[in-house]
N, C-alpha and C positions, 0 to 999 in steps of 0.2 A: 374319530367316530363321526359317523356321518350326521349331519345336522339334522335331518330327518328323524333320525332314532333318538335323538336327544329328549328327554322329558320338558315339558313346557312349565311344569308345575311338580315340583318337589317337596315333599314335607319329610322332615325327621323328628322322631322322638329320641330327644337327647338324653340316655339313660347311661348310669353308670359313674356319674360323678363322685358319689360317696364310696362305691367300692374301689375306685381308682385310688382316692385318697388313702382308705384303708390300708391297700397295699403297700404303699410307699409308708406308713405310719403317719399320716398326715391326718388333720382333722377334718371332717366332711366339709367343711367350710371352703378349705383348700382346693377340693375338688369341684365345688361350685364355681370357684374364681377362675380356675383353668378352663372349666366347661365354657364359662362365658367369654375367655379370651380365643376359644376355639371358634365360636360363632364367627368371630372377624374373618378368619383364615378361609373358613369354608363358604361364605357369604361371597367374597371375593374371589373364589375359586368357581362357584357359581356362576356369577357375572360374566367371567372370563370364557365361559363355556356355553355363554347364549342362553342360560335357564331363564325362564322370565319370572318365575315365583318360587320364591323358597320359604318355606313357613316352618318354624320351629316351636316344638312344645316346649314352652320355657316355664310354665306355672302353670299346674292344674287347679281346678275348683277344690281337688281332693287334697292337694298341698298344704292346706291350712291345719291340716292335721297333724303336722309333723312337729317336732318339738318346736317350743317357741323361740329359743334362739337361733335355731337354723331357718325358721321362718322370717325372722328380722334380717338376717343375714341375706336371705333370698329378695326381700324387698329393697335393699340397697344396692344389688347387683347393677339394676340398669345406670343407675348414676355413674358408678365403677366405669361400667361398658361405654355409655355414650360420652362420659368426659375422656376418654382414653382414645376413642376410634371412631367418634361420629365425624371428625375432619377427615379422616381416611376414607369413609363410607361416601361422603359427599363428594370428595376427589375421583372416586370410582364410579359416580352417576348413580348409588344405589339408594334407592327410596324406600324408607323406614314405614312399616306399617304395624298396627297390632290388632288382633281378634281378641275378645273377652271383655269382662267388664272391669275396668280399671279403676271404676269408684272405690272399689274396697281397698284400694292400697293408700298409703300416706300420700298426703298432698304432696310433698316432694317428690316422689316416685311418680305419681300423676304427671306431674309438672315436667320431669325430665324426660317421660316419654312421649309426651304430647309435645313438647319443644322439638324433641327429634323428627316427629313426623312432620310437624310444620316447616322445619328447615329442610327438609329433602322433598316435599310435596312435588315439586317440580323435576326431580331427578327423573330419567327416562330409561334407566337401566335395570337392573334384578329389583324385584320386590321383595324386600326382606320382611316378611310378616312375623312379628312374634305373638304367639298364642300364650297369652298370659293372663292368669285368672279365668282360664277357657276350659270350659266342660263341653263336649259335644250333645250330651242330652238337654244341658241348659241351652244350647244354643238352637237346638230344635224345638224346645218347649216356647224360647222367646219368641222364635218365628211363628208357631201356631197362635200365640196370644197378640202378637202384631196383625197376622191376617183376620183374628175373629173380630180385632177391634176396628179395621177397616169393613169389615162386613155391617159391624153394628151403625157405623156411621153411617154406610152407604144403603143401610135398610134394604139390602139385597144381596143374593150369594155373588159373590165374584170366582171368576173363572180360577182352577185351582189345580193344573197339571203340574207334573214334576218339574218342568222348566219354568212354571211359575213360582212356585214354592222356593226355588233356589235363589231367588231375589231376596229373601227374606233372611238368608243365612250372612253370617259375617264373613263369608268369602265370595259374595255375590257379584264382586267385579273382577276375580281372578280367574285365571284359565281352569279349566278342568283338572283336577288332581291327577297326576299320570304315575306317580311314584311315591312309595312310602319306605323308608328306612328307619329301623330301631336297631339303635347301638346296644351292647352288652349281652347279648345272649338271652335277653327276654322274649317271649314270644306271645305277646299281649297286644292289643290296639289301645286300652287304657283309657277309653272314652274320649279319643282324640279324632275328630273328623269322620265320624260315622257315615253321614249322608254322603261326603264327598268322595268315600273311600270304595264305594260300590263297585269300580271298574278299575280301581288303582292297581297297580303291581305292587308286590310286597317282598321286601328284602330286609332279613335278618343277620344280624352281623354279631360275632362274639367280641368285637372290638368296643371298648367303653368311648364314649364320648371324648374325652379328653385327649384318647390317643387316635380318634379318627381323622385322619389326614387326607392330603389329596390324592394319595395313591389309593386310599380305601374308598375314596368319591368315585373316582375313575373306575376302581372295579366296579362298583355297583353300578354305575352308568353303562358299562360294558355287558355287565348281565342284563340291564334293561333293554339295552338294543338288541339283545337275542330273544327275547321275549316276542312271542305270536299273540299278540293283542286281537280275539275276534269279537269282543263285547256282547258275547251271548250268540253271535251268528256262527256261519262255518265259512271257511276259506280253503280253496282248492289245494291239496297239499302238493 
């Protein structure tokens, strides 16, 4: 695929872990474990293809509503993932980041995430961004509150165009979002990157996240390469 047709910033809603596990007679936690392992494979594949940023919806602000046992397991997944794969991510020059309010997680979970961010901060390859305890409405609300705080401190109105507001978002230093993929056959955005999705291309695949492999990724990237992105304007036919 031509490099010019490759998205700079790809986001994925990693859906279907529980259903994948159920189809195999396994507990839902087994699906989440397999899904976490798949992050490594897809992140390395994106890095190899020259994608600049990969944002993965790992844990939403709504996921706290799930059964306590499942939530407890999800809180332990970052330790499992980084203890197993951080060395390989570093070897592949991948930089780990996060979006969301990690403060709600147990201290050991916070420490694991922050340690991974610190140990990879000088890497110059793919930016692997984990959206964890993230909700887009919450992100926008926090941005509005921060702007209001700055206005009160300055005691005057501050410039606020779309480009100005983008700096109040958690993705402020990432490329514009080009492509969103949602796995497992659902057709919802689920409170994910609402502002950033304004002109992103959307692809929905029936493949569950634990089964989403490099071939599926390349298929989605090829489809993206065919899209005619006009950003509201017109192009000559």
